[in-house]
N, CA, C and O of each residue as an XYZ file, in Angstrom:
272
protein
N       2.054     50.169    -13.844
C       0.658     50.241    -14.242
C       0.516     49.636    -15.642
O       1.425     49.738    -16.466
N      -0.576     49.037    -15.886
C      -0.754     48.389    -17.191
C      -1.099     49.483    -18.195
O      -1.806     50.424    -17.837
N      -0.649     49.402    -19.381
C      -0.870     50.332    -20.470
C      -2.051     50.022    -21.306
O      -2.321     48.852    -21.576
N      -2.775     51.025    -21.734
C      -4.026     50.849    -22.483
C      -3.559     50.439    -23.966
O      -4.332     49.733    -24.612
N      -2.462     50.798    -24.489
C      -2.014     50.329    -25.791
C      -1.743     48.904    -25.871
O      -2.107     48.201    -26.814
N      -1.048     48.465    -24.787
C      -0.778     46.954    -24.653
C      -2.080     46.164    -24.561
O      -2.212     45.100    -25.166
N      -3.016     46.678    -23.820
C      -4.292     46.025    -23.686
C      -4.899     45.911    -25.107
O      -5.390     44.846    -25.479
N      -4.866     46.992    -25.887
C      -5.409     47.046    -27.129
C      -4.833     45.904    -28.116
O      -5.545     45.234    -28.864
N      -3.536     45.797    -28.007
C      -2.861     44.734    -28.747
C      -3.266     43.311    -28.369
O      -3.490     42.453    -29.223
N      -3.353     43.086    -27.005
C      -3.765     41.883    -26.542
C      -5.150     41.479    -26.847
O      -5.444     40.303    -27.060
N      -6.092     42.549    -26.871
C      -7.447     42.230    -27.262
C      -7.535     41.908    -28.643
O      -8.396     41.094    -28.976
N      -6.711     42.460    -29.598
C      -6.710     42.214    -30.966
C      -6.176     40.723    -31.205
O      -6.705     40.006    -32.054
N      -5.210     40.334    -30.495
C      -4.701     38.986    -30.607
C      -5.728     38.026    -30.209
O      -5.888     37.014    -30.891
N      -6.494     38.261    -29.090
C      -7.480     37.387    -28.678
C      -8.558     37.308    -29.681
O      -8.980     36.198    -30.004
N      -9.056     38.414    -30.218
C     -10.080     38.355    -31.227
C      -9.664     37.623    -32.508
O     -10.497     36.988    -33.154
N      -8.400     37.708    -32.872
C      -7.895     37.085    -34.019
C      -7.993     35.441    -33.810
O      -8.517     34.686    -34.628
N      -7.447     35.072    -32.680
C      -7.565     33.687    -32.344
C      -8.936     33.093    -32.193
O      -9.205     31.962    -32.598
N      -9.822     33.914    -31.578
C     -11.190     33.477    -31.493
C     -11.816     33.289    -32.849
O     -12.439     32.265    -33.128
N     -11.649     34.255    -33.664
C     -12.142     34.180    -35.079
C     -11.631     33.045    -35.822
O     -12.379     32.381    -36.540
N     -10.288     32.762    -35.676
C      -9.648     31.693    -36.296
C     -10.256     30.286    -35.807
O     -10.659     29.410    -36.572
N     -10.254     30.228    -34.589
C     -10.841     28.870    -33.990
C     -12.248     28.640    -34.313
O     -12.646     27.492    -34.512
N     -13.093     29.732    -34.384
C     -14.456     29.541    -34.708
C     -14.903     29.688    -36.153
O     -16.090     29.746    -36.473
N     -13.862     29.747    -37.031
C     -14.157     29.875    -38.490
C     -14.887     28.622    -38.932
O     -14.468     27.503    -38.636
N     -15.995     28.827    -39.652
C     -17.021     27.814    -39.949
C     -16.311     26.719    -40.864
O     -16.640     25.541    -40.724
N     -15.466     27.036    -41.679
C     -14.903     26.035    -42.616
C     -13.525     25.396    -42.152
O     -13.207     24.253    -42.480
N     -12.767     26.180    -41.402
C     -11.422     25.691    -41.161
C     -11.126     25.407    -39.654
O     -10.403     24.458    -39.348
N     -11.655     26.184    -38.755
C     -11.446     25.973    -37.289
C     -10.056     25.905    -36.838
O      -9.271     26.816    -37.100
N      -9.694     24.808    -36.132
C      -8.370     24.709    -35.498
C      -7.322     24.687    -36.526
O      -6.216     25.152    -36.249
N      -7.568     24.177    -37.723
C      -6.485     24.199    -38.720
C      -6.154     25.712    -39.093
O      -4.980     26.053    -39.242
N      -7.139     26.558    -39.231
C      -6.933     27.916    -39.525
C      -6.251     28.630    -38.317
O      -5.522     29.602    -38.513
N      -6.462     28.203    -37.220
C      -5.867     28.841    -36.014
C      -4.311     28.354    -35.956
O      -3.408     29.144    -35.678
N      -4.108     27.109    -36.219
C      -2.697     26.638    -36.264
C      -1.926     27.220    -37.388
O      -0.748     27.521    -37.198
N      -2.474     27.400    -38.517
C      -1.752     28.039    -39.628
C      -1.649     29.475    -39.583
O      -0.714     30.026    -40.163
N      -2.587     30.190    -38.901
C      -2.697     31.620    -38.933
C      -1.829     32.281    -37.943
O      -1.810     33.512    -37.908
N      -1.062     31.537    -37.083
C      -0.159     32.282    -36.108
C       1.062     31.361    -36.028
O       1.012     30.135    -35.926
N       2.195     32.136    -36.089
C       3.483     31.418    -35.901
C       3.999     31.528    -34.511
O       4.918     30.796    -34.143
N       3.444     32.422    -33.704
C       3.922     32.664    -32.378
C       3.041     31.964    -31.336
O       3.398     31.934    -30.158
N       1.912     31.406    -31.741
C       1.060     30.741    -30.697
C       1.464     29.255    -30.858
O       1.892     28.794    -31.916
N       1.307     28.607    -29.817
C       1.612     27.124    -29.754
C       0.681     26.328    -30.786
O      -0.389     26.829    -31.133
N       1.065     25.180    -31.234
C       0.261     24.322    -32.121
C      -0.745     23.533    -31.195
O      -0.375     23.013    -30.143
N      -1.967     23.485    -31.635
C      -2.937     22.729    -30.848
C      -3.359     21.471    -31.561
O      -3.633     21.484    -32.761
N      -3.407     20.430    -30.851
C      -3.787     19.078    -31.375
C      -5.277     18.955    -31.489
O      -5.782     18.421    -32.477
N      -5.983     19.430    -30.514
C      -7.443     19.283    -30.518
C      -8.120     20.550    -30.347
O      -7.510     21.503    -29.862
N      -9.339     20.643    -30.707
C     -10.224     21.857    -30.578
C     -10.407     22.214    -29.046
O     -10.484     23.367    -28.621
N     -10.462     21.140    -28.326
C     -10.727     21.467    -26.805
C      -9.420     22.104    -26.253
O      -9.546     23.002    -25.421
N      -8.318     21.761    -26.598
C      -7.017     22.301    -26.190
C      -7.060     23.877    -26.628
O      -6.836     24.761    -25.801
N      -7.324     24.118    -27.809
C      -7.326     25.386    -28.434
C      -8.287     26.253    -27.744
O      -7.998     27.403    -27.412
N      -9.468     25.693    -27.518
C     -10.614     26.412    -26.876
C     -10.185     26.943    -25.469
O     -10.371     28.097    -25.083
N      -9.588     25.950    -24.762
C      -9.150     26.221    -23.363
C      -8.194     27.447    -23.344
O      -8.347     28.359    -22.532
N      -7.149     27.430    -24.321
C      -6.279     28.546    -24.470
C      -6.963     29.843    -24.676
O      -6.655     30.849    -24.036
N      -7.917     29.812    -25.596
C      -8.573     31.075    -25.892
C      -9.453     31.545    -24.752
O      -9.591     32.750    -24.538
N     -10.028     30.656    -24.044
C     -10.875     31.000    -22.853
C      -9.953     31.559    -21.814
O     -10.266     32.602    -21.241
N      -8.839     30.936    -21.532
C      -7.845     31.467    -20.526
C      -7.314     32.826    -20.932
O      -7.128     33.687    -20.072
N      -7.064     33.049    -22.208
C      -6.747     34.385    -22.731
C      -7.826     35.373    -22.548
O      -7.543     36.530    -22.238
N      -8.964     35.016    -22.708
C     -10.199     35.885    -22.596
C     -10.336     36.377    -21.129
O     -10.678     37.530    -20.866
N     -10.054     35.452    -20.202
C     -10.129     35.721    -18.706
C      -8.953     36.629    -18.404
O      -9.109     37.529    -17.578
N      -7.840     36.468    -18.983
C      -6.674     37.296    -18.747
C      -6.947     38.673    -19.148
O      -6.661     39.591    -18.380
N      -7.520     38.909    -20.381
C      -7.788     40.191    -20.973
C      -8.843     40.856    -20.156
O      -8.757     42.066    -19.946
N      -9.874     40.126    -19.660
C     -10.924     40.726    -18.807
C     -10.271     41.220    -17.484
O     -10.524     42.344    -17.052
N      -9.493     40.431    -16.896
C      -8.763     40.822    -15.675
C      -7.964     42.125    -15.861
O      -7.971     43.063    -15.064
N      -7.272     42.064    -17.017
C      -6.394     43.217    -17.295
C      -7.199     44.480    -17.561
O      -6.776     45.576    -17.196
N      -8.382     44.329    -18.210
C      -9.195     45.514    -18.488
C      -9.614     46.208    -17.107
O      -9.694     47.433    -17.012
N      -9.850     45.416    -16.141
C     -10.232     45.906    -14.881
C      -9.148     46.673    -14.080
O      -9.449     47.358    -13.102
N      -7.932     46.541    -14.509
C      -6.774     47.209    -13.774
C      -5.978     48.186    -14.681
O      -5.057     48.844    -14.197
N      -6.313     48.289    -15.965
C      -5.537     49.107    -16.862
C      -5.607     50.594    -16.602
O      -6.644     51.124    -16.206
N      -4.569     51.212    -16.813
C      -4.486     52.737    -16.593
C      -4.931     53.250    -17.875
O      -4.203     53.028    -18.842
N      -6.096     53.956    -18.057
C      -6.504     54.553    -19.184
C      -6.153     56.081    -19.368
O      -6.521     56.768    -20.321
N      -5.430     56.478    -18.371
C      -5.063     57.995    -18.384
C      -3.728     58.270    -18.821
O      -3.322     59.431    -18.874
């Protein structure tokens, strides 16, 4: 079963990437520099696709997580 704590960590990672990508001044540069474990993105579209895929994964996981 999926763990609520793991989901919390994953959601925090997603929120960090989303914030970095959508930063009004830095955007993709901020995202690329702000994480050493996430792949480097050449284009905003490539990074946006990654973040959207992660969002869908998090949502799917939320539907199956064991909160007990």
